[in-house]
MDTraj code that builds the backbone (N, CA, C; nanometers):
import mdtraj as md
import numpy as np

residues = "MET PRO VAL GLU GLY ASP ASN VAL THR ILE GLU SER GLY TRP ASN MET VAL PHE ASP LEU ASN ASP LYS SER PRO ILE TYR ASN LYS ILE PHE VAL ASN GLY ASP LEU THR PHE LYS ASN ASP SER THR ASN ASN ASP THR MET HIS LEU LYS ALA HIS ILE ILE TYR VAL ARG SER GLY SER ILE ASN ILE GLY SER LYS ASP TYR PRO PHE THR LYS LYS ALA MET VAL SER LEU TRP GLY LYS ARG THR ALA GLU SER MET VAL TYR ASP ASN SER VAL PHE ALA GLY ASN LYS ILE ILE ALA ASN VAL GLY THR ILE ASN MET TYR GLY MET PRO ARG LYS GLN GLN MET THR ARG LEU HIS GLN GLU ALA LYS LYS GLY GLN ASP HIS ILE PHE VAL ASP LYS GLY LEU GLU LEU VAL ALA GLY GLU TYR VAL GLY GLU LYS ILE GLY ILE ALA PRO THR GLY TYR GLU THR SER ALA SER ASP TYR MET ILE VAL LYS SER TYR ASP ASN ASP THR GLY LYS MET THR PHE THR ASP LYS LEU ASN THR TYR HIS TRP GLY ALA PRO ILE SER THR ALA SER LYS TYR ASN GLY VAL ASP ILE ARG GLY GLU VAL LEU ILE LEU GLU ARG ASN ILE LYS ILE VAL GLY ASP GLN THR".split()
xyz = np.array([
    [1.9014, -0.4542, -1.1285],
    [1.7377, -0.4045, -1.0543],
    [1.6900, -0.5462, -1.0178],
    [1.6114, -0.4809, -0.9165],
    [1.5050, -0.6350, -0.8666],
    [1.4299, -0.7652, -0.9184],
    [1.4581, -0.8409, -0.9108],
    [1.3618, -0.9240, -0.9731],
    [1.2415, -0.9654, -0.9240],
    [1.1944, -1.0319, -0.9732],
    [1.0777, -1.1224, -0.9585],
    [1.0524, -1.2059, -0.7680],
    [1.0186, -1.1577, -0.6944],
    [1.0469, -1.2146, -0.5572],
    [1.1105, -1.1720, -0.4458],
    [1.2129, -1.0685, -0.5117],
    [1.3046, -0.9978, -0.4303],
    [1.2159, -0.9516, -0.2771],
    [1.2858, -0.9437, -0.1770],
    [1.3078, -0.8132, -0.0949],
    [1.3388, -0.7223, -0.1493],
    [1.2624, -0.5673, -0.1346],
    [1.3697, -0.4302, -0.1633],
    [1.3567, -0.3641, -0.1024],
    [1.4905, -0.2758, -0.0621],
    [1.4635, -0.1823, 0.0766],
    [1.5135, -0.0507, 0.0124],
    [1.4797, 0.0383, 0.0281],
    [1.5078, 0.1998, -0.0486],
    [1.5464, 0.2249, 0.1298],
    [1.6497, 0.2695, 0.0806],
    [1.7561, 0.2959, 0.2104],
    [1.7058, 0.4465, 0.2265],
    [1.7837, 0.4914, 0.3522],
    [1.7459, 0.6244, 0.4155],
    [1.8230, 0.6817, 0.3037],
    [1.7474, 0.8174, 0.3181],
    [1.8635, 0.8747, 0.2235],
    [1.8336, 0.8958, 0.0574],
    [1.7534, 0.7518, 0.0240],
    [1.7628, 0.7534, -0.0961],
    [1.6285, 0.8199, -0.1927],
    [1.6354, 0.8786, -0.2973],
    [1.4806, 0.9179, -0.3444],
    [1.4396, 0.8234, -0.4841],
    [1.4310, 0.7083, -0.4694],
    [1.3812, 0.6358, -0.5944],
    [1.2801, 0.5803, -0.6544],
    [1.3114, 0.6848, -0.8071],
    [1.1953, 0.7115, -0.8806],
    [1.1680, 0.5613, -0.9239],
    [1.0302, 0.5260, -0.9682],
    [0.9400, 0.4335, -1.0231],
    [0.9460, 0.3865, -1.1107],
    [0.9324, 0.3658, -1.2276],
    [0.8633, 0.4125, -1.3685],
    [0.8614, 0.3073, -1.4471],
    [0.7776, 0.1825, -1.3722],
    [0.8192, 0.0837, -1.4599],
    [0.6367, 0.0349, -1.4823],
    [0.6043, -0.0312, -1.5896],
    [0.4759, -0.0211, -1.6186],
    [0.3984, -0.2111, -1.5430],
    [0.3109, -0.2163, -1.6321],
    [0.2657, -0.4269, -1.5807],
    [0.3314, -0.4746, -1.6215],
    [0.4184, -0.4405, -1.6845],
    [0.5236, -0.5681, -1.7028],
    [0.6416, -0.5961, -1.5674],
    [0.6220, -0.5019, -1.4738],
    [0.6984, -0.4931, -1.3489],
    [0.6556, -0.6527, -1.2854],
    [0.7492, -0.6774, -1.2234],
    [0.8202, -0.7748, -1.1313],
    [0.7417, -0.7625, -1.0055],
    [0.6873, -0.9003, -0.9849],
    [0.5853, -0.8881, -0.8314],
    [0.6848, -0.9374, -0.7404],
    [0.7271, -0.7994, -0.6573],
    [0.8120, -0.7837, -0.5288],
    [0.7423, -0.8893, -0.4221],
    [0.8098, -0.9369, -0.3265],
    [0.7822, -1.0039, -0.2498],
    [0.7544, -0.8900, -0.0846],
    [0.8793, -0.8540, -0.0157],
    [0.8381, -0.7249, 0.0479],
    [0.9644, -0.6051, 0.0153],
    [0.8629, -0.4552, -0.0133],
    [0.9229, -0.3253, 0.0147],
    [0.9601, -0.3116, 0.1134],
    [1.0739, -0.2606, 0.1558],
    [1.0529, -0.1677, 0.3114],
    [1.0956, -0.0248, 0.2341],
    [1.0026, 0.0888, 0.3148],
    [1.0528, 0.2263, 0.2681],
    [1.1262, 0.2739, 0.3513],
    [1.2435, 0.3334, 0.3603],
    [1.3386, 0.3879, 0.4546],
    [1.3849, 0.5237, 0.3628],
    [1.4005, 0.5580, 0.2396],
    [1.3904, 0.6306, 0.1907],
    [1.2626, 0.7174, 0.1975],
    [1.2744, 0.7457, 0.0313],
    [1.1891, 0.8071, -0.0694],
    [1.1552, 0.7484, -0.2113],
    [1.0318, 0.7065, -0.1738],
    [0.9720, 0.6142, -0.3804],
    [0.8605, 0.7182, -0.4556],
    [0.8916, 0.7343, -0.5533],
    [0.7935, 0.8628, -0.6065],
    [0.8465, 0.7821, -0.7397],
    [0.6752, 0.7796, -0.7532],
    [0.6622, 0.7464, -0.8925],
    [0.6524, 0.8778, -1.0009],
    [0.7180, 0.8259, -1.1169],
    [0.7798, 0.9177, -1.2325],
    [0.5945, 0.9715, -1.2758],
    [0.5940, 1.1107, -1.3154],
    [0.4787, 1.1868, -1.3526],
    [0.5746, 1.2241, -1.4657],
    [0.4901, 1.1917, -1.5569],
    [0.5567, 1.1744, -1.7127],
    [0.4345, 1.1955, -1.7982],
    [0.4149, 1.2457, -1.8441],
    [0.2939, 1.3368, -1.9139],
    [0.3132, 1.3162, -2.0525],
    [0.4093, 1.2320, -2.0530],
    [0.4442, 1.1912, -2.2308],
    [0.4445, 0.9866, -2.2417],
    [0.4247, 0.9702, -2.0882],
    [0.4037, 0.8319, -2.1212],
    [0.2653, 0.7725, -2.1208],
    [0.2241, 0.7091, -2.1496],
    [0.0688, 0.6811, -2.1071],
    [0.0651, 0.5343, -2.0855],
    [0.1769, 0.4646, -2.0283],
    [0.1559, 0.3319, -1.9681],
    [0.1283, 0.3389, -1.8013],
    [0.0474, 0.2501, -1.7751],
    [0.0608, 0.2656, -1.6340],
    [0.1327, 0.2231, -1.5458],
    [0.2194, 0.3384, -1.4491],
    [0.3156, 0.2990, -1.3531],
    [0.2708, 0.1920, -1.2441],
    [0.2757, 0.0799, -1.2449],
    [0.2345, -0.0587, -1.1829],
    [0.3439, -0.1506, -1.0818],
    [0.3284, -0.0376, -0.9559],
    [0.3991, -0.1364, -0.8438],
    [0.3279, -0.2425, -0.8170],
    [0.4056, -0.3397, -0.7875],
    [0.3420, -0.4800, -0.7523],
    [0.4059, -0.5404, -0.6599],
    [0.3453, -0.6250, -0.5515],
    [0.4294, -0.6480, -0.4335],
    [0.3308, -0.7062, -0.3686],
    [0.3703, -0.8236, -0.2532],
    [0.3047, -0.8984, -0.1642],
    [0.2154, -0.7672, -0.0023],
    [0.4069, -0.7456, 0.0301],
    [0.3757, -0.6924, 0.1508],
    [0.4573, -0.4918, 0.0816],
    [0.4041, -0.3756, 0.1227],
    [0.4804, -0.2433, 0.1542],
    [0.4730, -0.1673, 0.2578],
    [0.5947, -0.1880, 0.3803],
    [0.6223, -0.1424, 0.4446],
    [0.6664, 0.0027, 0.4496],
    [0.5975, 0.0976, 0.4682],
    [0.6543, 0.2326, 0.5011],
    [0.6701, 0.3125, 0.6223],
    [0.8054, 0.2625, 0.6428],
    [0.9030, 0.2739, 0.7787],
    [0.9135, 0.3762, 0.8452],
    [1.0243, 0.4545, 0.7559],
    [1.0301, 0.5913, 0.8058],
    [1.0432, 0.7091, 0.7349],
    [1.0103, 0.6295, 0.5780],
    [1.0235, 0.6912, 0.4343],
    [0.8791, 0.7582, 0.4075],
    [0.8942, 0.7411, 0.2416],
    [0.7643, 0.7959, 0.1996],
    [0.7217, 0.7188, 0.0582],
    [0.6049, 0.7321, 0.0266],
    [0.5783, 0.6863, -0.0711],
    [0.5398, 0.8379, -0.1805],
    [0.5322, 0.8552, -0.2703],
    [0.4836, 0.9861, -0.3058],
    [0.4421, 0.9462, -0.4814],
    [0.2665, 0.9767, -0.5029],
    [0.2393, 0.9281, -0.6279],
    [0.1869, 1.0786, -0.6552],
    [0.2243, 1.1846, -0.7194],
    [0.2121, 1.3250, -0.7177],
    [0.2073, 1.4059, -0.6177],
    [0.1852, 1.5331, -0.6227],
    [0.1882, 1.6281, -0.5170],
    [0.0863, 1.7083, -0.4993],
    [0.0513, 1.8284, -0.4253],
    [-0.0637, 1.8581, -0.3818],
    [-0.0445, 2.0188, -0.5216],
    [0.1067, 2.0424, -0.5448],
    [0.0861, 2.1255, -0.6591],
    [0.1214, 2.0648, -0.7872],
    [0.1869, 1.9084, -0.8112],
    [0.1159, 1.8382, -0.9450],
    [0.1118, 1.7149, -0.9355],
    [-0.0542, 1.7316, -0.9238],
    [-0.1322, 1.6033, -0.9125],
    [-0.0653, 1.4838, -1.0551],
    [-0.0607, 1.3891, -1.0013],
    [-0.0363, 1.2423, -1.0864],
    [-0.1577, 1.2973, -1.2186],
    [-0.0616, 1.2719, -1.3581],
    [-0.1399, 1.2941, -1.4551],
    [-0.1961, 1.1896, -1.5384],
    [-0.1332, 1.0717, -1.5247],
    [-0.1562, 0.9638, -1.5956],
    [-0.2325, 0.8664, -1.5232],
    [-0.1480, 0.7072, -1.4966],
    [-0.2366, 0.6281, -1.4201],
    [-0.1404, 0.5633, -1.3727],
    [-0.1459, 0.5106, -1.2018],
    [-0.0662, 0.4647, -1.1443],
    [-0.1200, 0.3674, -1.0796],
    [-0.0781, 0.2592, -1.0477],
    [-0.2037, 0.1892, -0.9737],
    [-0.0526, 0.0791, -0.8885],
    [-0.0852, 0.0512, -0.7521],
    [-0.0440, -0.0331, -0.6462],
    [-0.1690, -0.1577, -0.6440],
    [-0.0721, -0.2471, -0.6771],
    [-0.1163, -0.4045, -0.7011],
    [-0.0642, -0.5024, -0.5616],
    [-0.1450, -0.5239, -0.4638],
    [-0.1019, -0.6267, -0.3423],
    [-0.1277, -0.7549, -0.3667],
    [-0.0467, -0.8888, -0.3740],
    [-0.0194, -0.9904, -0.4202],
    [-0.0629, -1.0892, -0.2777],
    [-0.1175, -1.2197, -0.3609],
    [-0.0687, -1.3187, -0.2061],
    [-0.1744, -1.3753, -0.1874],
    [-0.1818, -1.4981, -0.1375],
    [-0.3492, -1.6042, -0.0980],
    [-0.3950, -1.5548, 0.0308],
    [-0.4736, -1.5857, 0.1207],
    [-0.5447, -1.5417, 0.2191],
    [-0.4660, -1.6328, 0.3449],
    [-0.3929, -1.7519, 0.2936],
    [-0.2559, -1.7539, 0.3913],
    [-0.1624, -1.7732, 0.3555],
    [-0.1101, -1.6833, 0.2946],
    [0.0071, -1.5967, 0.2679],
    [0.0621, -1.5862, 0.3903],
    [0.2257, -1.5355, 0.3806],
    [0.2984, -1.4619, 0.5280],
    [0.2622, -1.3603, 0.5009],
    [0.2615, -1.3413, 0.6764],
    [0.2049, -1.2285, 0.7716],
    [0.3427, -1.1290, 0.7781],
    [0.3234, -1.0074, 0.7819],
    [0.3870, -0.8508, 0.7960],
    [0.4013, -0.9074, 0.9817],
    [0.5262, -0.9047, 1.0564],
    [0.5124, -0.9463, 1.1962],
    [0.5976, -0.7999, 1.2132],
    [0.5184, -0.7348, 1.3258],
    [0.5950, -0.6416, 1.4032],
    [0.6505, -0.6410, 1.5460],
    [0.5958, -0.7549, 1.6180],
    [0.6398, -0.7881, 1.7163],
    [0.6269, -0.8895, 1.7255],
    [0.6398, -0.9581, 1.8813],
    [0.5551, -1.0930, 1.9491],
    [0.3726, -1.0850, 1.9332],
    [0.3398, -1.0309, 1.9041],
    [0.1931, -0.9868, 1.9615],
    [0.0731, -0.8723, 1.8643],
    [0.1935, -0.8861, 1.7765],
    [0.1335, -0.7393, 1.6612],
    [0.1538, -0.8078, 1.5201],
    [0.0417, -0.8410, 1.4578],
    [0.0877, -0.9353, 1.3167],
    [0.0116, -0.8349, 1.2308],
    [0.0840, -0.7809, 1.1050],
    [-0.0212, -0.7051, 0.9510],
    [-0.0840, -0.7293, 0.8961],
    [-0.1124, -0.8867, 0.8676],
    [-0.1663, -0.9666, 0.7452],
    [-0.0461, -1.0050, 0.6710],
    [-0.0908, -1.0132, 0.5404],
    [-0.0692, -0.9848, 0.3728],
    [-0.1457, -0.9344, 0.3131],
    [-0.0637, -0.9102, 0.1668],
    [-0.1281, -0.7737, 0.0680],
    [-0.1765, -0.6731, 0.1666],
    [-0.1006, -0.5825, 0.2177],
    [-0.1499, -0.4523, 0.2723],
    [-0.0346, -0.3722, 0.2107],
    [-0.0336, -0.2428, 0.2594],
    [0.0361, -0.1482, 0.2973],
    [0.0576, -0.0875, 0.4488],
    [0.1595, -0.1148, 0.4990],
    [0.1698, -0.1007, 0.6657],
    [0.2633, 0.0792, 0.6378],
    [0.1541, 0.1565, 0.7048],
    [0.2199, 0.2819, 0.7163],
    [0.2640, 0.3175, 0.8343],
    [0.3873, 0.3408, 0.8528],
    [0.4276, 0.4579, 0.9942],
    [0.5073, 0.5365, 0.9603],
    [0.4768, 0.5865, 0.7997],
    [0.5619, 0.7280, 0.7480],
    [0.4924, 0.8197, 0.7041],
    [0.5038, 0.7852, 0.5549],
    [0.4042, 0.9380, 0.4663],
    [0.3869, 0.8468, 0.4258],
    [0.2688, 0.8574, 0.3193],
    [0.2179, 0.8744, 0.1412],
    [0.1289, 0.9394, 0.0777],
    [0.2011, 0.9981, 0.0572],
    [0.1245, 1.1226, -0.0602],
    [0.0877, 1.0355, -0.1817],
    [-0.0640, 1.0646, -0.2395],
    [-0.1155, 1.0210, -0.2965],
    [-0.1809, 1.0928, -0.3798],
    [-0.1567, 1.2199, -0.5110],
    [-0.2511, 1.3290, -0.5425],
    [-0.2978, 1.2663, -0.7097],
    [-0.4117, 1.2083, -0.7294],
    [-0.4791, 1.2326, -0.8575],
    [-0.5453, 1.3516, -0.9292],
    [-0.5612, 1.2947, -1.0645],
    [-0.6578, 1.4290, -1.0884],
    [-0.7770, 1.4476, -1.0721],
    [-0.8240, 1.5787, -1.0013],
    [-0.9484, 1.6067, -0.9349],
    [-1.0482, 1.5528, -1.0157],
    [-1.1643, 1.4738, -0.9517],
    [-1.3076, 1.4726, -1.0067],
    [-1.4054, 1.6063, -0.9577],
    [-1.4519, 1.6713, -1.1062],
    [-1.5116, 1.7775, -1.0766],
    [-1.6969, 1.7515, -1.0697],
    [-1.7302, 1.5941, -1.0792],
    [-1.8313, 1.5666, -1.0426],
    [-1.8074, 1.3993, -1.0235],
    [-1.8338, 1.3666, -0.9155],
    [-1.8632, 1.2231, -0.8389],
    [-1.9999, 1.1297, -0.8888],
    [-2.0589, 1.2477, -0.8893],
    [-2.2128, 1.1333, -0.8542],
    [-2.3092, 1.2268, -1.0013],
    [-2.3798, 1.1272, -1.0279],
    [-2.5128, 1.2090, -1.1260],
    [-2.6357, 1.1083, -1.0723],
    [-2.7010, 1.1604, -1.1143],
    [-2.8979, 1.0800, -1.0713],
    [-2.9495, 0.9468, -1.2129],
    [-3.0303, 0.9306, -1.1425],
    [-3.1023, 0.8407, -1.3146],
    [-3.1801, 0.9372, -1.3712],
    [-3.2081, 0.9485, -1.5172],
    [-3.3209, 1.0443, -1.5481],
    [-3.4202, 0.9904, -1.5952],
    [-3.4190, 0.8124, -1.5560],
    [-3.4931, 0.6874, -1.6666],
    [-3.4921, 0.6515, -1.5813],
    [-3.6167, 0.5611, -1.5290],
    [-3.6012, 0.3957, -1.4789],
    [-3.5129, 0.3255, -1.5749],
    [-3.3951, 0.2244, -1.4494],
    [-3.3652, 0.1086, -1.5304],
    [-3.3727, -0.0043, -1.4819],
    [-3.4437, -0.0992, -1.5960],
    [-3.5036, -0.2002, -1.5815],
    [-3.3624, -0.3193, -1.5635],
    [-3.4031, -0.4508, -1.4965],
    [-3.3113, -0.5619, -1.5087],
    [-3.2926, -0.5982, -1.6290],
    [-3.1720, -0.6391, -1.6980],
    [-3.1300, -0.6898, -1.7662],
    [-3.1309, -0.5536, -1.9325],
    [-3.1295, -0.4539, -1.8902],
    [-3.0854, -0.3290, -1.9773],
    [-2.9265, -0.3242, -1.9496],
    [-2.8761, -0.2584, -2.1185],
    [-2.7825, -0.2238, -2.0812],
    [-2.7384, -0.1040, -2.1015],
    [-2.8146, 0.0019, -2.0074],
    [-2.8078, 0.1286, -2.0923],
    [-2.8893, 0.1943, -2.0041],
    [-2.8437, 0.3396, -1.9530],
    [-2.9274, 0.4318, -1.8108],
    [-2.9025, 0.5761, -1.9034],
    [-2.9782, 0.6594, -1.8513],
    [-3.0109, 0.7695, -1.8670],
    [-2.9768, 0.8857, -1.7845],
    [-2.8616, 0.9833, -1.7754],
    [-2.8306, 1.0486, -1.6693],
    [-2.8006, 1.2024, -1.6769],
    [-2.6927, 1.2360, -1.6373],
    [-2.6864, 1.3951, -1.6562],
    [-2.6077, 1.3966, -1.7969],
    [-2.6265, 1.4790, -1.8993],
    [-2.5446, 1.5387, -1.9524],
    [-2.4594, 1.6013, -1.9655],
    [-2.3313, 1.6049, -1.9702],
    [-2.2070, 1.6514, -2.0272],
    [-2.0851, 1.5974, -1.8819],
    [-2.1167, 1.4959, -1.8504],
    [-2.0237, 1.4194, -1.7541],
    [-1.8717, 1.4624, -1.8092],
    [-1.8241, 1.4956, -1.6456],
    [-1.6485, 1.4597, -1.7283],
    [-1.6382, 1.3371, -1.6631],
    [-1.5840, 1.2427, -1.7739],
    [-1.5290, 1.0929, -1.7146],
    [-1.3667, 1.1093, -1.7472],
    [-1.3212, 0.9945, -1.6995],
    [-1.1272, 1.0128, -1.6924],
    [-1.1169, 1.0748, -1.7890],
    [-0.9856, 1.1339, -1.8062],
    [-0.9411, 1.1604, -1.9482],
    [-0.9867, 1.1992, -2.0477],
    [-1.1316, 1.1714, -2.0069],
    [-1.2351, 1.1997, -2.1773],
    [-1.2398, 1.0939, -2.2556],
    [-1.2215, 0.9652, -2.1866],
    [-1.2378, 0.8180, -2.2279],
    [-1.3537, 0.7608, -2.1559],
    [-1.4301, 0.7135, -2.2043],
    [-1.5591, 0.6445, -2.1579],
    [-1.4882, 0.5405, -2.1316],
    [-1.4596, 0.4266, -2.2410],
    [-1.4664, 0.3185, -2.2255],
    [-1.3766, 0.2304, -2.1343],
    [-1.4267, 0.1615, -2.0365],
    [-1.3752, 0.1309, -1.9729],
    [-1.4243, 0.1960, -1.7693],
    [-1.4765, 0.3318, -1.7854],
    [-1.5158, 0.3409, -1.6785],
    [-1.6117, 0.3093, -1.6335],
    [-1.5520, 0.3035, -1.4567],
    [-1.5993, 0.2172, -1.3907],
    [-1.7729, 0.2532, -1.2617],
    [-1.8813, 0.2396, -1.3285],
    [-1.9528, 0.3451, -1.1920],
    [-2.0707, 0.1881, -1.1387],
    [-2.1135, 0.2731, -1.0295],
    [-2.1622, 0.2503, -0.9472],
    [-2.3196, 0.2571, -0.9174],
    [-2.4364, 0.1989, -0.9107],
    [-2.5642, 0.2533, -0.9434],
    [-2.6096, 0.1521, -0.7516],
    [-2.7013, 0.2583, -0.6786],
    [-2.7117, 0.2718, -0.5885],
    [-2.8348, 0.1679, -0.5737],
    [-2.9132, 0.1210, -0.4637],
    [-3.0079, 0.1130, -0.4807],
    [-3.1254, 0.1547, -0.4800],
    [-3.2215, 0.1333, -0.5548],
    [-3.3487, 0.2175, -0.4564],
    [-3.4829, 0.1786, -0.4198],
    [-3.4562, 0.0665, -0.3690],
    [-3.5762, -0.0044, -0.3230],
    [-3.5374, -0.0480, -0.1366],
    [-3.5829, -0.1538, -0.1027],
    [-3.5943, -0.2001, 0.0379],
    [-3.4374, -0.2805, 0.0599],
    [-3.4184, -0.3213, -0.0889],
    [-3.3021, -0.4629, -0.0751],
    [-3.1793, -0.3736, -0.1047],
    [-3.1115, -0.3660, 0.0483],
    [-3.0265, -0.3201, 0.0515],
    [-2.8445, -0.3284, -0.0836],
    [-2.8832, -0.4848, -0.0847],
    [-2.7950, -0.5503, -0.1291],
    [-2.7981, -0.5524, -0.3107],
    [-2.9429, -0.4593, -0.3547],
    [-2.9874, -0.4356, -0.5305],
    [-2.9061, -0.3370, -0.5862],
    [-2.7604, -0.3066, -0.5685],
    [-2.6611, -0.2325, -0.6053],
    [-2.6068, -0.2497, -0.8038],
    [-2.5887, -0.2089, -0.8235],
    [-2.5249, -0.2648, -0.9620],
    [-2.3683, -0.1717, -0.9484],
    [-2.2352, -0.2360, -1.0215],
    [-2.1245, -0.2472, -1.0776],
    [-2.0965, -0.2388, -1.1616],
    [-2.0863, -0.1237, -1.2929],
    [-2.1033, -0.1279, -1.4500],
    [-1.9433, -0.0807, -1.4674],
    [-1.9235, -0.1277, -1.6315],
    [-1.8202, -0.0914, -1.6704],
    [-1.8911, -0.0189, -1.8192],
    [-1.8415, 0.0644, -1.8422],
    [-1.9009, 0.2054, -1.9543],
    [-1.8279, 0.1807, -2.0709],
    [-1.9387, 0.1181, -2.1407],
    [-1.8714, 0.0789, -2.3211],
    [-1.9029, 0.2236, -2.3862],
    [-2.0613, 0.2896, -2.3584],
    [-1.9918, 0.4468, -2.4615],
    [-2.0870, 0.5381, -2.3833],
    [-2.0762, 0.6765, -2.3738],
    [-2.1439, 0.7942, -2.3195],
    [-2.2090, 0.8878, -2.3913],
    [-2.3165, 0.9122, -2.4342],
    [-2.3106, 1.0528, -2.5033],
    [-2.3695, 1.1573, -2.4139],
    [-2.2693, 1.2269, -2.5139],
    [-2.2608, 1.4346, -2.3900],
    [-2.4273, 1.4713, -2.4086],
    [-2.4708, 1.4669, -2.5303],
    [-2.5653, 1.5195, -2.5684],
    [-2.6818, 1.4468, -2.5278],
    [-2.7256, 1.3079, -2.5143],
    [-2.8540, 1.2544, -2.4154],
    [-2.8460, 1.2264, -2.2845],
    [-2.6996, 1.2286, -2.3235],
    [-2.6541, 1.1402, -2.1322],
    [-2.6939, 0.9887, -2.1742],
    [-2.7338, 0.9258, -2.2361],
    [-2.7109, 0.7639, -2.2410],
    [-2.5713, 0.7459, -2.2584],
    [-2.5917, 0.6313, -2.1475],
    [-2.4425, 0.5443, -2.0994],
    [-2.4930, 0.4205, -2.1229],
    [-2.3913, 0.3438, -2.2295],
    [-2.4415, 0.2459, -2.2645],
    [-2.2841, 0.1344, -2.1753],
    [-2.3390, -0.0314, -2.1113],
    [-2.2554, -0.0880, -2.0724],
    [-2.2368, -0.2231, -2.1525],
    [-2.1257, -0.2561, -2.0658],
    [-2.0529, -0.4249, -2.1430],
    [-2.1209, -0.5014, -2.0907],
    [-2.2292, -0.4886, -2.0022],
    [-2.2896, -0.6691, -1.9781],
    [-2.4303, -0.5733, -1.9275],
    [-2.5216, -0.6773, -1.8739],
    [-2.6343, -0.5847, -1.8321],
    [-2.6628, -0.6171, -1.6800],
    [-2.7835, -0.4818, -1.6557],
    [-2.8343, -0.4335, -1.5255],
    [-2.8881, -0.6029, -1.4250],
    [-2.8566, -0.6001, -1.3034],
    [-2.8808, -0.7251, -1.2132],
    [-3.0149, -0.6904, -1.1469],
    [-3.0244, -0.5525, -1.1461],
    [-3.1460, -0.5083, -1.0920],
    [-3.2203, -0.4162, -1.0968],
    [-3.3126, -0.3648, -1.0529],
    [-3.3637, -0.2731, -1.1350],
    [-3.3921, -0.1108, -1.0371],
    [-3.3598, -0.0159, -1.1035],
    [-3.3239, 0.1123, -1.0173],
    [-3.4210, 0.2108, -1.0524],
    [-3.5022, 0.2807, -1.0100],
    [-3.5745, 0.3919, -1.0425],
    [-3.5018, 0.5296, -1.0630],
    [-3.5929, 0.5990, -1.1470],
    [-3.5659, 0.7474, -1.1910],
    [-3.6313, 0.8038, -1.2399],
    [-3.6019, 0.9459, -1.2893],
    [-3.6732, 1.0425, -1.3106],
    [-3.6192, 1.1310, -1.4180],
    [-3.6661, 1.2511, -1.5018],
    [-3.6477, 1.3332, -1.5339],
    [-3.6194, 1.4378, -1.4847],
    [-3.6451, 1.4981, -1.3583],
    [-3.6053, 1.6152, -1.3054],
    [-3.6104, 1.5439, -1.1500],
    [-3.5663, 1.6124, -1.0847],
    [-3.5684, 1.6458, -0.8822],
    [-3.6779, 1.6134, -0.8273],
    [-3.7270, 1.5220, -0.7175],
    [-3.8552, 1.4854, -0.6548],
    [-3.8080, 1.5601, -0.5371],
    [-3.6620, 1.6738, -0.5181],
    [-3.6841, 1.7419, -0.3349],
    [-3.7534, 1.7442, -0.3362],
    [-3.8734, 1.8966, -0.4335],
    [-3.9695, 1.8795, -0.3763],
    [-4.1179, 1.8688, -0.3434],
    [-4.1109, 1.7323, -0.3626],
    [-4.2271, 1.6385, -0.2901],
    [-4.1929, 1.6003, -0.1969],
    [-4.0067, 1.5665, -0.1832],
    [-4.0172, 1.4665, -0.0704],
    [-3.8963, 1.5780, 0.0600],
    [-3.9723, 1.6902, 0.0673],
    [-3.8802, 1.7894, 0.1917],
    [-3.7223, 1.7936, 0.1627],
    [-3.6916, 1.8311, 0.0453],
    [-3.5840, 1.8361, -0.0107],
    [-3.4858, 1.7199, -0.0594],
    [-3.5508, 1.5812, -0.0779],
    [-3.4227, 1.4877, -0.0558],
    [-3.4997, 1.3793, -0.1803],
    [-3.4220, 1.4455, -0.2845],
    [-3.3932, 1.3776, -0.4323],
    [-3.4081, 1.2362, -0.4315],
    [-3.4967, 1.1599, -0.4354],
    [-3.4776, 0.9948, -0.4532],
    [-3.4387, 0.9434, -0.5657],
    [-3.4342, 0.9787, -0.6606],
    [-3.4001, 0.9237, -0.7630],
    [-3.2507, 0.8619, -0.7620],
    [-3.2175, 0.7572, -0.8303],
    [-3.0830, 0.6741, -0.7700],
    [-2.9803, 0.7459, -0.8417],
    [-2.8844, 0.7039, -0.7205],
    [-2.7469, 0.7479, -0.7605],
    [-2.6794, 0.6965, -0.8402],
    [-2.6306, 0.7558, -0.9559],
    [-2.4852, 0.6760, -0.9704],
    [-2.3853, 0.7315, -0.9653],
    [-2.2868, 0.6324, -0.9011],
    [-2.1949, 0.7216, -0.8474],
    [-2.0247, 0.6910, -0.9752],
    [-1.9458, 0.7620, -0.9849],
    [-1.8368, 0.7703, -1.1242],
    [-1.7069, 0.7264, -0.9939],
    [-1.6529, 0.5966, -1.0288],
    [-1.5834, 0.5503, -0.9697],
    [-1.4406, 0.5381, -0.9887],
    [-1.4120, 0.5434, -1.1181],
    [-1.3206, 0.5682, -1.1477],
    [-1.2226, 0.6741, -1.0908],
    [-1.0509, 0.6060, -1.1232],
    [-0.9432, 0.7253, -1.0401],
    [-0.8619, 0.7424, -1.1371],
    [-0.7281, 0.7799, -1.1461],
    [-0.6407, 0.7567, -1.2230],
    [-0.5152, 0.6874, -1.1124],
    [-0.5220, 0.7121, -0.9566],
    [-0.4713, 0.6322, -0.9138],
    [-0.5917, 0.5274, -0.7878],
    [-0.4573, 0.3890, -0.8251],
    [-0.5432, 0.2898, -0.7880],
    [-0.4419, 0.1946, -0.6601],
    [-0.5550, 0.1381, -0.5475],
    [-0.4366, 0.0550, -0.4699],
    [-0.5178, -0.0541, -0.4933],
    [-0.5265, -0.1710, -0.5615],
    [-0.6224, -0.2792, -0.5697],
    [-0.5293, -0.4005, -0.5135],
    [-0.6308, -0.5459, -0.5023],
    [-0.5696, -0.6652, -0.4898],
    [-0.6003, -0.7413, -0.5172],
    [-0.4983, -0.8306, -0.5927],
    [-0.5143, -0.9255, -0.6885],
    [-0.5402, -1.0208, -0.6436],
    [-0.6525, -1.0804, -0.7760],
    [-0.7817, -1.1746, -0.6970],
    [-0.7353, -1.2826, -0.7143],
    [-0.6088, -1.3592, -0.7078],
    [-0.5657, -1.4775, -0.7068],
    [-0.6192, -1.5720, -0.6343],
])
top = md.Topology()
chain = top.add_chain()
for i, resn in enumerate(residues, 1):
    res = top.add_residue(resn, chain, resSeq=i)
    for name in ("N", "CA", "C"):
        top.add_atom(name, md.element.get_by_symbol(name[0]), res)
traj = md.Trajectory(xyz[None], top)
């Protein structure tokens, strides 16, 4: 088994199954010339977590789920390294940086579909408030509301007046969503659509449901 800091090569013709969780070592470089497939195990609740500084899909493929069999649990690829870390060099003139997935092969990622990716504010949300009211009956990831990430778009002239929050709870009957922290800015909302007043445009604050069961993230070292 490869260990922390190793360079790993998936040879051409191989189908390597990845089934490691958060305790997986952090590999230096992964060269994919064959197939690297995440184990789609419905009985395992661990997050399949691949960690590396650089992943280079050269002539093979990385597969997390498929069109016919989407990945049912949680999968994560996290990329490690400081800003000044070693970069991938293709030739004397082409650099691909670090903390990257460089792909000239094939990457297939099929997560669980989301029926609803956006909702609207049904009441105004004031700065310092720890909750909002949105549509009732939202479908969140696997029915688990705790830890769900949402984004609230600006409703004023200040384009940076957005909020990214972690859901603490959600009430299907009332549409009340509470957070682990407090809002940094004000967001406007109303009980019903404003489209009839503004030429078909609903100007209530947009609430984006950001959580997915497959993620590619950069480590915050």
